[in-house]
Steps between C-alpha positions, in 0.01 A plus 500: 500500500367485151635743242291656227557404139301755293639367172306179559169647623315477173615140435446385857189688610307654210263200456443467876432873540272498198294209635477676836392827339259386230266339751487831690464748213353283222665713227815374328623849405453635855664187641805542276523871590484425873774238467719747310440758772589239759830417333579873471417565867709196592795639309460841663486348847743207460746660746229473767451128458588349835501135394249407768261365236565326172540709191160379371325582826654844499383563139150376592484748788583781259251366246222489766555875559486565126167309476358693798612829344344398171162443664529821704549693174220330311253512789567861592197730500691730269572221253874530446569677828849489641568240764603687812796326655763696679818441305800710596592508132481280196822316595358388834207312348678170549577583862135564568395185314740273688416652838122499450426199281289240676695246696389154392553378859280772648162368391176540684245224549283679241787492247551128562130429460490702176802311370339167583182606324699611199690172502176303498362717220814443296472123548135507393585702193788263413258208513284673235789518250551216245729237661802555276472878525470484882797264527723720281384814683582348839842381385600837356339756727470323834783249502729723285610217270736580213331570165717247318415224745127562468522510122684165495255341746192609298663491154413865424691799373590795726256723307226241549585494870459878526167486316381236751626710794338816362166326457523349846585840655208660322258225612636514855467878515138481375417218740657681798326823409163322502558274800731686733491872438120527506 
């Protein structure tokens, strides 16, 4: 059984959660807010963590709910209408999230087909990036390589790496928006 280590969440998962979120919300500020909300909900519900999934998978399941709630709020007919979810009280939010977050092993054929289509769209968009940018983007965001190792391999500074990653994310988001979301 895996134990939670909230002190390490930002170091271990912030980049991964950001990459996951930015593709779905295409707004860096909203993405950062959703990740903060995810960490907070995780802290509130850490006693309910059963250890049946990895810490990262558990945080992603919370993040998925936060993204869904974000779109429910923004797409509401009343604009900023309240999302109606039956919480017993504020403290039980984590319980609800953990019990109702999508199970990654409970996927329908439609989900699998959509994931395959998204995967193909991501590959097509990666091919449109400049070679060096695509290679660095893959190493950091897909293969989760260490920043220092990438910087050494490509003889770049960490700030240069993040500029490259930012540009790649932006180009990928634009490409996916044109080619997959429409």
